[in-house]
C-alpha positions as CSV (number, residue, x, y, z in Angstrom):
1,M,-0.1,13.7,-6.2
2,T,-0.2,13.6,-2.5
3,I,-2.1,11.4,0.0
4,D,-4.0,14.4,1.4
5,K,-5.3,15.2,-2.2
6,I,-6.6,11.6,-2.5
7,V,-8.4,11.9,0.9
8,V,-10.0,15.1,-0.2
9,A,-11.2,13.4,-3.4
10,I,-12.6,10.5,-1.4
11,N,-14.4,12.9,0.9
12,Q,-15.9,14.7,-2.1
13,E,-17.2,11.5,-3.6
14,L,-18.7,10.5,-0.3
15,E,-20.4,13.9,0.0
16,K,-21.8,13.7,-3.5
17,N,-23.3,10.2,-2.9
18,F,-24.3,10.6,0.7
19,P,-25.2,14.3,1.3
20,E,-27.1,13.5,4.5
21,A,-23.9,12.1,6.2
22,T,-21.1,13.9,8.0
23,I,-17.6,13.0,7.0
24,Y,-14.7,12.9,9.5
25,N,-11.0,12.5,9.0
26,E,-10.0,12.7,12.6
27,S,-11.0,10.3,15.3
28,I,-13.8,11.6,17.5
29,K,-14.4,9.8,20.8
30,Q,-17.8,11.2,21.6
31,G,-20.3,13.6,20.1
32,F,-20.1,12.6,16.5
33,K,-23.2,13.1,14.4
34,A,-24.6,10.0,12.8
35,P,-25.0,9.0,10.0
36,C,-21.4,9.6,9.3
37,F,-18.2,8.3,7.6
38,F,-14.8,8.2,9.1
39,V,-12.0,8.1,6.5
40,S,-8.6,6.7,7.7
41,I,-5.4,5.3,6.2
42,L,-4.5,1.9,7.5
43,N,-1.0,1.7,6.0
44,T,1.2,2.6,3.1
45,T,3.8,0.6,1.2
46,T,6.4,1.8,-1.2
47,E,8.1,-0.2,-4.0
48,K,11.1,1.2,-5.8
49,G,11.0,0.9,-9.6
50,L,13.6,1.7,-12.2
51,C,15.8,4.8,-11.8
52,K,13.9,7.3,-9.6
53,T,10.4,5.8,-9.8
54,Y,8.3,4.5,-7.0
55,T,4.9,3.0,-6.5
56,D,3.0,3.8,-3.4
57,N,0.2,1.5,-2.3
58,I,-2.1,3.2,0.2
59,F,-4.7,1.2,2.1
60,F,-7.9,3.0,3.2
61,N,-10.7,2.1,5.6
62,V,-13.9,4.1,5.3
63,Q,-16.2,3.4,8.3
64,Y,-19.9,4.1,8.2
65,F,-21.8,4.7,11.5
66,N,-25.6,5.1,11.8
67,D,-27.9,5.3,14.8
68,I,-31.3,4.2,13.4
69,E,-33.4,1.3,14.6
70,D,-33.4,-0.6,11.2
71,R,-29.6,-0.6,11.1
72,N,-29.1,-3.7,8.8
73,V,-31.4,-2.4,6.1
74,D,-29.5,0.9,6.1
75,F,-26.1,-1.0,6.0
76,M,-27.3,-2.9,2.9
77,R,-28.3,0.3,1.2
78,V,-25.0,2.0,2.0
79,Q,-23.0,-1.1,1.1
80,N,-24.7,-1.3,-2.3
81,K,-24.2,2.4,-3.0
82,L,-20.5,2.3,-2.0
83,L,-19.7,-0.6,-4.2
84,R,-21.7,0.6,-7.2
85,S,-21.0,4.3,-7.2
86,I,-17.5,4.8,-5.7
87,E,-15.0,2.9,-7.8
88,Y,-13.2,5.9,-9.2
89,V,-12.4,9.3,-7.6
90,K,-11.4,12.4,-9.4
91,L,-8.6,14.6,-8.0
92,E,-8.8,18.4,-8.1
93,D,-6.3,18.4,-11.0
94,G,-8.6,16.3,-13.1
95,K,-6.8,13.0,-12.8
96,V,-8.9,10.0,-12.0
97,I,-7.7,7.2,-9.8
98,R,-9.2,3.7,-9.3
99,L,-10.0,2.1,-5.9
100,N,-8.5,-1.4,-6.0
101,N,-9.3,-4.5,-4.0
102,R,-12.6,-3.1,-2.7
103,R,-14.4,-5.0,0.0
104,I,-17.0,-4.3,2.7
105,E,-17.2,-5.9,6.1
106,K,-19.6,-5.4,9.0
107,V,-17.8,-5.3,12.4
108,D,-19.2,-4.2,15.7
109,D,-22.2,-2.3,14.3
110,R,-20.0,-0.5,11.8
111,L,-19.7,-0.9,8.1
112,H,-16.1,-0.9,6.9
113,Y,-15.2,-0.2,3.2
114,F,-11.7,-1.3,2.6
115,F,-9.7,-0.5,-0.6
116,D,-6.3,0.5,-1.8
117,V,-4.9,3.0,-4.2
118,D,-1.7,2.8,-6.3
119,I,0.1,5.9,-7.2
120,N,3.2,6.1,-9.3
121,I,5.8,8.7,-8.4
122,I,8.7,9.9,-10.5
123,E,11.3,11.8,-8.5
124,V,12.6,14.8,-10.4
125,A,16.1,16.0,-9.6
126,K,16.2,19.7,-8.6
127,G,18.8,22.1,-9.7
128,I,20.7,22.7,-12.9
129,K,20.7,19.6,-15.1
130,M,23.3,20.8,-17.5
131,E,25.7,23.7,-17.6
132,D,26.9,25.6,-20.6
133,L,29.9,24.3,-22.4
134,E,32.1,26.5,-24.4
135,K,34.2,24.9,-27.1
136,E,36.8,26.6,-29.2
137,G,38.0,25.0,-32.4
138,V,40.3,25.8,-35.3
139,V,40.5,24.6,-38.8
140,K,43.9,23.4,-40.0
141,D,45.3,24.6,-43.3
142,E,46.7,21.9,-45.5
């Protein structure tokens, strides 16, 4: 499981619940089409577990932009839909991941949907794990 696959799954969930909105993953200074979402990763932390296991915690910020007059009513509608319909996302391989610590803030006429995702990684050693061993034995006569 890689971060880009998680971003794709989040984008698909946004497209399913907000078909009228455009979804961006790269920052656009001018000329974006509202209503739209901008999906970004704020930071990632990694904790080492036993042996070769790791837990990555990835913090996301999904920003919502609109350009309509009744902005607050639209923000309330989008906020409710985000919190009620996007708690889990399904990856292309069928695995389902949960969005943790979900919260929404309104800052500078933008709606921010913050959440984090935990993924567990097991590092698999590459190469030959065990070679052939030949053993020769004899039976002693008594």
